[in-house]
VMD Tcl script that draws the C-alpha trace (Angstrom):
set ca {
  {21.48 -214.19 -84.62}
  {17.95 -214.30 -85.96}
  {16.56 -211.73 -88.39}
  {13.38 -209.86 -87.93}
  {11.32 -207.91 -90.39}
  {8.93 -205.11 -90.12}
  {6.73 -203.30 -92.53}
  {4.90 -199.96 -92.47}
  {3.13 -197.85 -95.22}
  {3.91 -193.91 -94.92}
  {1.60 -191.36 -96.76}
  {3.61 -188.58 -98.36}
  {1.53 -185.55 -99.11}
  {3.17 -183.68 -102.21}
  {2.36 -179.88 -103.35}
  {2.54 -180.88 -106.97}
  {5.72 -181.28 -109.00}
  {8.78 -181.16 -106.95}
  {10.73 -183.04 -104.21}
  {9.61 -183.64 -100.82}
  {11.91 -184.89 -98.17}
  {10.80 -187.56 -95.89}
  {14.07 -189.01 -94.27}
  {12.71 -188.25 -90.78}
  {9.68 -190.41 -91.47}
  {11.69 -193.44 -92.48}
  {13.91 -193.08 -89.51}
  {10.90 -192.77 -87.32}
  {9.73 -196.39 -88.84}
  {13.29 -197.81 -87.88}
  {13.25 -196.20 -84.37}
  {9.81 -197.77 -83.83}
  {11.02 -201.20 -85.16}
  {13.93 -201.44 -82.34}
  {16.07 -202.90 -84.98}
  {19.75 -202.07 -84.93}
  {21.31 -203.33 -88.03}
  {20.04 -204.42 -91.57}
  {18.51 -202.94 -94.50}
  {15.59 -200.62 -95.24}
  {14.05 -201.03 -98.54}
  {11.42 -198.57 -99.68}
  {8.85 -199.01 -102.56}
  {6.51 -196.52 -103.92}
  {2.99 -197.56 -105.12}
  {2.72 -195.10 -108.08}
  {3.73 -194.76 -111.69}
  {3.88 -190.84 -111.78}
  {6.40 -190.22 -109.02}
  {9.58 -191.55 -107.85}
  {12.11 -191.91 -105.15}
  {15.62 -190.79 -104.90}
  {18.46 -190.00 -102.61}
  {19.68 -186.53 -103.17}
  {21.46 -183.64 -101.60}
  {19.50 -182.17 -98.66}
  {21.73 -179.02 -98.06}
  {21.41 -176.81 -101.24}
  {17.85 -176.31 -102.66}
  {19.41 -175.13 -105.99}
  {20.13 -178.76 -106.51}
  {16.23 -179.39 -106.79}
  {15.68 -176.62 -108.83}
  {18.44 -177.70 -111.28}
  {17.07 -181.21 -111.58}
  {13.70 -180.07 -112.21}
  {14.89 -177.79 -115.14}
  {16.91 -180.69 -116.61}
  {13.74 -182.75 -116.43}
  {11.53 -180.09 -117.85}
  {13.80 -179.81 -121.00}
  {14.15 -183.69 -121.06}
  {10.23 -184.34 -120.79}
  {8.30 -181.30 -121.63}
  {4.75 -181.18 -120.66}
  {2.31 -181.36 -123.56}
  {4.77 -182.54 -126.02}
  {3.03 -183.70 -129.33}
  {5.00 -186.94 -129.23}
  {2.67 -188.39 -126.53}
  {-0.51 -190.37 -127.37}
  {-1.36 -190.95 -123.52}
  {-2.84 -187.43 -122.60}
  {-5.99 -188.71 -121.07}
  {-5.10 -187.17 -117.49}
  {-3.66 -183.95 -118.84}
  {-0.42 -182.72 -120.46}
  {1.80 -183.40 -117.52}
  {0.51 -187.36 -117.51}
  {2.99 -189.20 -119.97}
  {5.94 -186.87 -118.97}
  {5.47 -187.98 -115.37}
  {5.60 -191.69 -116.38}
  {8.79 -190.95 -118.42}
  {10.43 -189.36 -115.58}
  {9.41 -192.24 -113.29}
  {10.92 -194.84 -115.99}
  {14.32 -192.49 -115.92}
  {14.48 -192.64 -112.08}
  {13.07 -195.23 -109.60}
  {10.24 -196.55 -107.47}
  {12.34 -198.28 -105.04}
  {15.43 -197.51 -102.80}
  {17.62 -199.58 -100.36}
  {19.37 -198.03 -97.43}
  {21.53 -199.82 -94.96}
  {21.16 -199.11 -91.18}
  {23.58 -199.67 -88.21}
  {23.13 -198.66 -84.62}
  {19.53 -197.92 -85.25}
  {20.34 -195.11 -87.79}
  {19.86 -194.93 -91.55}
  {23.54 -195.17 -93.14}
  {23.09 -191.96 -95.19}
  {25.95 -189.70 -96.19}
  {26.27 -186.15 -94.64}
  {24.45 -184.44 -97.22}
  {21.89 -187.25 -98.42}
  {18.04 -187.05 -97.80}
  {15.41 -189.47 -98.94}
  {12.94 -187.72 -101.26}
  {9.62 -188.41 -103.05}
  {9.88 -186.83 -106.38}
  {6.27 -185.80 -107.37}
  {6.10 -185.58 -111.23}
  {2.58 -184.49 -111.61}
  {1.79 -180.64 -111.47}
  {-1.03 -181.32 -108.98}
  {-0.99 -182.36 -105.10}
  {-1.14 -185.93 -104.35}
  {-1.02 -188.53 -101.46}
  {1.48 -191.06 -102.18}
  {1.94 -194.23 -100.55}
  {5.60 -195.61 -99.72}
  {5.99 -199.23 -98.23}
  {8.83 -199.29 -95.79}
  {10.14 -202.71 -95.16}
  {12.88 -203.23 -92.66}
  {14.99 -206.52 -92.43}
  {17.61 -206.96 -89.52}
  {18.38 -207.85 -86.27}
}
mol new
graphics top color blue
foreach p $ca { graphics top sphere $p radius 0.5 }
foreach p [lrange $ca 0 end-1] q [lrange $ca 1 end] { graphics top cylinder $p $q radius 0.2 }
display resetview
């Protein structure tokens, strides 16, 4: 069995702070690849947003996550020196540090092996809309 690779970049438009699900976009890249079994690696090319796998059934989960991070990393906190881009700038970097900018997800039968209630999300940590770049790298057969 020989391994093949494929890489694509996705642009994810955010509406500002919050979670944007893009599971279908990743599955679309996998469908395009024709690969059946292997590993999907996602990498976010930014320092003020993050990637996560989270519940996609109950929107209250997202509300509670945001409330928790607002308490943990409040905008405009006087402890921050880096405020050049506004009061949400440094808290966004801290949020990214506490989460992640990469994910790995196995696939089989041409489908991502996510659990029943799992979705792939980009978590925008800035308060304004952004265009975020996610590199999707597939390795498999």
